[in-house]
C-alpha positions in Angstrom: -123.7 105.7 -128.0 -120.0 104.9 -127.8 -118.4 102.7 -125.1 -117.3 105.6 -123.0 -120.9 107.0 -122.8 -122.2 103.6 -122.0 -119.7 102.5 -119.3 -118.2 105.6 -117.7 -121.5 106.8 -116.1 -121.8 103.4 -114.4 -118.2 103.5 -113.2 -118.6 107.1 -111.9 -121.9 106.1 -110.1 -120.2 103.2 -108.4 -117.2 105.2 -107.3 -119.4 107.9 -105.8 -121.7 105.3 -104.2 -118.8 103.5 -102.5 -117.9 106.4 -100.2 -121.5 106.7 -99.0 -122.0 103.0 -98.5 -118.8 102.6 -96.5 -119.5 105.7 -94.5 -123.0 104.6 -93.6 -121.8 101.1 -92.7 -119.0 102.6 -90.5 -121.5 104.8 -88.7 -123.5 101.7 -87.8 -120.4 99.9 -86.5 -119.0 102.9 -84.8 -122.2 104.7 -83.7 -121.0 105.9 -80.3 -118.0 107.7 -81.8 -120.0 109.2 -84.6 -122.7 110.4 -82.2 -120.0 112.1 -80.0 -118.5 113.7 -83.1 -121.9 115.1 -84.1 -122.7 116.3 -80.6 -119.3 118.1 -80.5 -120.6 120.2 -83.4 -123.9 121.0 -81.7 -126.0 118.5 -83.5 -128.3 116.1 -81.6 -127.1 112.5 -81.6 -130.4 111.2 -82.8 -129.5 112.6 -86.3 -127.3 109.5 -86.6 -130.3 107.6 -87.9 -131.3 109.8 -90.8 -127.6 110.2 -91.6 -127.3 106.4 -91.9 -130.4 106.2 -94.0 -129.2 108.9 -96.4 -125.7 107.5 -96.7 -126.3 103.8 -96.8 -129.7 104.0 -98.6 -128.7 106.7 -101.0 -125.4 105.0 -101.7 -127.1 101.7 -102.5 -129.7 103.4 -104.7 -126.9 105.2 -106.5 -124.9 101.9 -106.9 -127.7 100.1 -108.7 -129.0 103.1 -110.5 -132.5 103.1 -109.0 -134.3 106.4 -108.4 -130.8 107.7 -109.3 -131.6 111.4 -109.7 -133.5 111.6 -106.4 -130.8 109.7 -104.6 -128.0 111.8 -106.1 -129.8 115.0 -105.2 -130.3 113.9 -101.6 -126.6 112.9 -101.4 -125.5 116.2 -102.9 -127.5 118.2 -100.4 -126.3 116.0 -97.5 -122.6 116.2 -98.6 -122.7 120.0 -99.0 -124.4 120.5 -95.6 -121.9 118.1 -94.0 -119.0 120.0 -95.5 -120.3 123.3 -94.2 -121.1 121.9 -90.7 -118.1 119.8 -90.1 -115.3 121.1 -92.4 -115.6 124.9 -92.4 -112.5 125.6 -90.2 -110.4 126.7 -93.2 -107.5 127.7 -90.9 -106.9 123.9 -90.5 -105.6 122.6 -93.8 -107.1 119.1 -93.3 -110.5 120.6 -92.8 -110.0 122.7 -96.0 -109.1 119.5 -97.9 -112.1 117.7 -96.5 -114.4 120.6 -97.4 -113.0 120.6 -101.0 -113.5 116.8 -101.1 -117.2 117.4 -100.1 -117.5 120.0 -102.9 -116.1 117.6 -105.4 -118.5 114.8 -104.4 -121.4 117.3 -104.5 -120.3 118.2 -108.0 -120.2 114.6 -109.1 -123.6 113.9 -107.6 -125.0 117.0 -109.4 -123.8 115.5 -112.7 -125.8 112.4 -111.9 -128.8 114.5 -111.1 -128.5 116.3 -114.5 -127.7 113.4 -116.7 -129.2 110.4 -114.9 -127.8 107.0 -114.1 -126.6 106.0 -117.6 -127.2 102.9 -119.7 -126.3 100.3 -117.1 -128.8 101.0 -114.4 -132.2 99.9 -113.1 -133.6 103.3 -114.1 -132.5 102.7 -117.7 -133.9 99.1 -117.8 -137.3 100.4 -116.5 -137.3 103.2 -119.2 -136.6 100.8 -122.0 -139.0 98.1 -120.9 
């Protein structure tokens, strides 16, 4: 395995994880605003809790590479659903950009589902132990 195949999956995992970790943390610190935003789209505010668990928990699992495929699959499904629910007003260019961002993140997460965490991960250490 060359250096790119060893290190780039880790870098990619970390970069994808950062957006979820920060978003989950921001939902905790700005819960009232997030609940209002969700309710404005017809979702019950109580969904804030599973949202935080998926974003923060899944992001942390992705970061360290533990249960990586499962975490990435959950984050991919969550991100695609979020894009469809919150960013499908394509007449608004910013919503279109946000929708495409969600698609790109979903695509990156699906790569992790397909190929795993890579060499520098808890999953890899468990497999080689």
